N, C-alpha and C positions, 0 to 999 in steps of 0.2 A: 465173302473173300476166303473163308476157310472151310475145308472139307474134312469130315472125319475119317472117310476112306475113299480110296481111289478104285476105280473100275478094275476088273481083271485084266490082265496083261492082253488077252485075246481080243479085248474091246478097244484098246488104245490105238490111236491113229497118229501116224507121223504126218509131216507136211506133204509127203508125196502120195499118201492115201487119197482115193477119191470116194465121192459119195453123190447120191442124187438129191437135189432140192431146189426148188424154185417157189417163191411166194408172189401172188399177184392177186388183183381184186376179183379175178375170176374163179377163185376157189371159194366153196362154200364155207370153209372155215377162215376166211380172211378176217383179220382183227380178233378172232376168238382167243388167240394166245396172249392178247393184251388186257386178259381179265383173269381175276382170281390167281394172281402170281404174287410171289415174294421176289422183288427185284431189287436186289443190293445195289448201291451205287458206290464206286470207287471216289476218291478225292477228285481224280481227273474228270470223271463223269459229272460231278457237281459243278466243276468249273466251266466245263463246255455248256451244261444246260442252263445254268444261270445267265451265262453270257448269251446264249441263243434267246432267252426270254427278255433279255435287257433289264434284269432286276438285280439288286444287291444280294449278295450271297446269304446275308442273315435273312431276308425276306424269302429267298428261296428255300431255305432250310425250314422255316417256320410254316410256310404254306404247303409244301410239297413233300416233306420227308417225315419218317419216324426214324427212331433209333433205338438199338437193343445194345446189350454187351456181349462179346464173345466170351462164353464161359471160360475158355482156357487162357486168354490173354487179357481179358478186361478191357480190349480195345473196342471202340464203337463200331457197330454195324449199321450204317445209314441205308435206309430203303425208301423207295417211293411210296408215298401215301396215297392209297387207292381211293377211289371214289366210295362214298358210303351209298351205293345205289342198288344193293342186292347182289350185283354181279362182281363187285370190286373191280371196277373198270379203271384202267389207267388214266389219269386225268390228261395225259397228252396224245390220246388216241381220238380220231374222228372217224366218220363213216368212210372217208377216203384214205385213211391210214394215219400214221404217226405225224404229229404236228411239229415235232422236233427232230424230223428224221436225220438231217445233216448232222445233228449233235446228240444222236441217241445213245443211251449207255452202252458199256461193253457186252453186258450179257445179252442185250438186243442185237447187237452187231454180231456177235458170235453165233446166235441161234441158227441152225438146229444143234450146234457144237457147243461144248464146253471144254475148258482148259485147265490143265494142272501144271505147275512149275515147281521146281527146286529152288533154293536159296543159291544164289551165286557164291562160290567161295574161291578166292584167289584167281588163278589163271585157268581154273577148270570151267569149261563151258556150262552154261545154265542147261538143266535137263527140262524138257517140256513134252507134253503129249496132249492130245486131244481126244474127245470121245463123242459120240452121238448121244444126245438126250433121248429118253424115252417120251415120245409124243404120239402115241397111237391115233390120236384124233387129228393129227396134222396131216393134210392131204399133200402138202408141198413136198414131203418126203417120197411121194409116190410119183412126182413129175419126172420127165425124162431127161431134163438138163443135168449133166454131171460135171463137176468140179473137183479138182484137188483141194486139200485143206490149204495149201499154200496159195491157190488162186483166191479161195474164199477169204483169207485173211487180207490179201492184197485188195480185193474188190470191194470189201466192206470197210477199208480205211481203218483197219485194225492196228496197223504198225505203231502209230503214236501212243494209242491208248495201252497197248500191251507194254511198251517200253516204260511208261510212266507208272502203270500199274505194278510192274515188276519191282520197281525201285520202292514202292511203298511196301510191298509185300516183304522184300528184304529187311526194310527197317522194322516192321512189326515183329518178324520172327526173331531178328537178331536182338531186339529190345526184350523180347520174352525171355530169351535164353539168359540174357545179361541181368535182368532184373530178378528172375527166379520166382516172381508172383505177379498177380494182376496188378493192373494200374490202380493208383489210389484216386480219389476225387479230383485231387488238384492237377494230377498228371493227365487225367482224362480231359479236363477243360483245355489244357494246353493242346492236346491232340485234336480236339474238336475244332478249335480255332486255327491253328496252324495249317492242318490239313483240308479241312471242309469250309471253314468260313474265311474264304481267302481275302475279301474285302475288309472284313474286321482285322484280320492279321495285318493287311497293307497298312491300315490306319495305326495300328500299334508299331509297325517298322518305321514308318515315317516320323513318328512322335517321339522316338526313342533313339539310343545309340546303337541299337542292335547290330546294324551292319558292320560297325567298327569292333564291336565286342566279338563278333564271329570271324573277323578278319576275312570278310568275303572278297572273292576275287573281282577285279575290275569290271569284266564283262557281265557278270550275274548282278553285281551292283548297279550297273547302267541299265539293265532290262527290268529289274524288280519294280520300279514305279508304275510301269505301264504294261508289263506282260504277266498275265496271270500264270502260265506255265513257270515262269521264272520264280514267281513268288510261291509256288508249290515246291519247287527245288530249295528255296530258302528255308521253307518250313520244315523240310526232311532235314536239312543241316542243323537247324535250331534245336529239333527234338533229339537229335543224336547227341548233342551237346547237353540237352536239358535233362534228359531221361536215363540214357546209358551210362551206368558208372564207368 
């Protein structure tokens, strides 16, 4: 979720820039990019993947993820637990490709691009740029098909992912600035439940008076019991109240 430094300005791509790329089973490197990778998951990624698999978010996190702490913020970095097969293969890849393709994570949708954004402040528009990842073994970057970054974002169904992810990043960076120190253990548990373990968070919401305490608007209150994205919205509201002075 966080990077120490961004690429040089000459490497940055706007939405109008174009690049060559196509991935298909005819390439000798097909599926090879799904091995030996650190694949971080955003809260929205977890929400989509656990739903695609039809399992409780608690089970998804226990079976398929690892987590570490971002040293600068103390916030969790949740990533896919790779198979212990010597090649560290993604557990969701098969010989025919990704088995959760329609709900694949943000980093997989973006590839071969990466994206950096600024925190939104007031009426100022959010600043963003993209850049091509270094992947010399990827034959897809040598294909003839060319698209703009904007076309790629649209074709890969990234709009909802990026919108939800940006809201999470805004919260994390604002919380870091307001707190002035990394999360403590109690706050970390709140973040893990409210952002990543949505089914446990739902159980907490329906068994308490949290919606009343947060004075949640009627539309969000109506959607929370059944809609996971609404629950993630509520999680961000709850954490802003619970963690930010």
